[in-house]
Structure formats: C-alpha cells, structure tokens
C-alpha positions in Angstrom: 4.9 -56.6 -80.4 2.0 -55.4 -82.3 -0.3 -58.0 -84.6 -0.8 -54.9 -86.6 1.9 -52.0 -87.7 1.0 -49.4 -89.7 3.9 -46.4 -91.0 3.2 -44.0 -93.2 4.7 -40.8 -94.3 2.2 -37.3 -94.0 3.2 -34.2 -95.5 0.2 -33.1 -93.3 3.1 -31.3 -90.8 2.0 -31.7 -87.1 -0.9 -29.7 -86.3 -3.0 -31.2 -89.1 -2.2 -34.2 -88.5 -2.7 -34.6 -84.4 -6.3 -32.9 -85.7 -6.9 -35.7 -88.2 -5.8 -37.9 -85.3 -8.8 -37.0 -83.1 -10.9 -37.4 -84.5 -10.0 -41.0 -85.6 -10.6 -41.3 -82.2 -14.2 -40.1 -81.9 -13.9 -43.0 -84.3 -12.8 -45.3 -82.5 -14.3 -44.2 -79.4 -17.5 -44.5 -80.6 -17.4 -47.3 -83.5 -15.5 -49.7 -81.1 -16.3 -48.4 -77.0 -12.5 -48.1 -76.6 -11.2 -45.5 -74.0 -8.7 -43.1 -75.9 -6.1 -40.8 -73.8 -3.3 -38.5 -75.4 0.0 -38.7 -74.1 1.6 -35.8 -75.7 2.0 -36.7 -79.4 0.6 -40.3 -78.5 -3.0 -41.0 -79.0 -3.1 -44.9 -77.3 -7.0 -46.7 -77.1 -7.3 -50.0 -74.8 -10.6 -51.8 -75.3 -12.0 -55.2 -74.5 -9.0 -57.9 -76.5 -7.3 -55.2 -78.0 -5.0 -51.9 -77.3 -3.2 -49.5 -79.5 -0.9 -46.0 -80.1 -0.9 -43.7 -82.8 2.4 -41.6 -83.0 2.6 -38.4 -84.5 5.3 -36.4 -85.9 5.6 -33.6 -88.6 6.2 -35.9 -91.5 5.0 -39.6 -89.6 2.5 -42.1 -87.9 3.0 -45.5 -86.7 0.3 -47.0 -85.3 0.3 -49.7 -83.4 -2.3 -52.9 -82.4 -1.9 -55.9 -81.0 -5.1 -58.3 -80.9 -5.9 -60.8 -77.5 -6.6 -63.8 -78.8 -10.6 -63.4 -80.1 -9.7 -60.6 -82.4 -6.4 -61.8 -83.9 -8.4 -64.4 -86.5 -10.1 -61.3 -87.7 -6.4 -59.3 -88.4 -6.0 -59.3 -91.7 -10.0 -57.7 -91.8 -9.5 -54.9 -89.1 -5.9 -54.4 -90.4 -7.8 -53.2 -93.7 -10.8 -51.9 -92.2 -8.1 -49.4 -90.0 -6.3 -49.1 -93.3 -9.2 -47.7 -95.1 -10.2 -44.8 -91.8 -6.4 -43.9 -92.3 -6.7 -43.2 -96.0 -9.6 -41.3 -95.6 -7.8 -39.0 -92.4 -4.4 -38.8 -93.1 -2.7 -39.8 -96.8 0.2 -40.9 -97.3 3.2 -39.8 -99.5 2.7 -41.3 -103.4 6.1 -43.1 -103.2 9.2 -42.3 -105.8 
C-alpha cells in the first residue's frame, strides 16, 4: 500500500500529460537521485528509501509513492512538495 496516493483529473490529453510527467521524471532524477523508467504510460521511479509510479491516461493521473522507514516521518512535507510540483506541471480540473 502506498504511503502517498494522489489522483487528479486533467484536461491535457495523453500526449501532453506524458510530456509533463517526463519533465517531472527529470526533476525526480536530478533532485532526488532517482532512477526512472517508462513502462507504457506508467513512469516507475526508485531511490534509496522510496519507490513509486505515475500512471497517465487521457484524463487522469495517478501517483503512488511508498516510503521507507526513515522517510515516513517526512510524509506530509514530501506529499506537499509533490503536489506543488504536480500543480505546476499538470493542473487539475476545478471541482464542480
């Protein structure tokens, strides 16, 4: 079970959403020294103490992160940082 789970609808379409998640992958790789790999429309990433994936569809983005024991105390801060980065790359649709 993921420690962090973010699901959001978007209006970017599949190709643009994949491009934006590719930009996120570059940030993850550079700032967190993580390894990233695509499996279809899913980006898998891993680094010491954390692993996760981002699944992208035409209208939906699902991000899951599992944190190791040492990172769990920082869960809220990590989730906030992820949400801020996603907000800048893949704006969510406004709630009706």
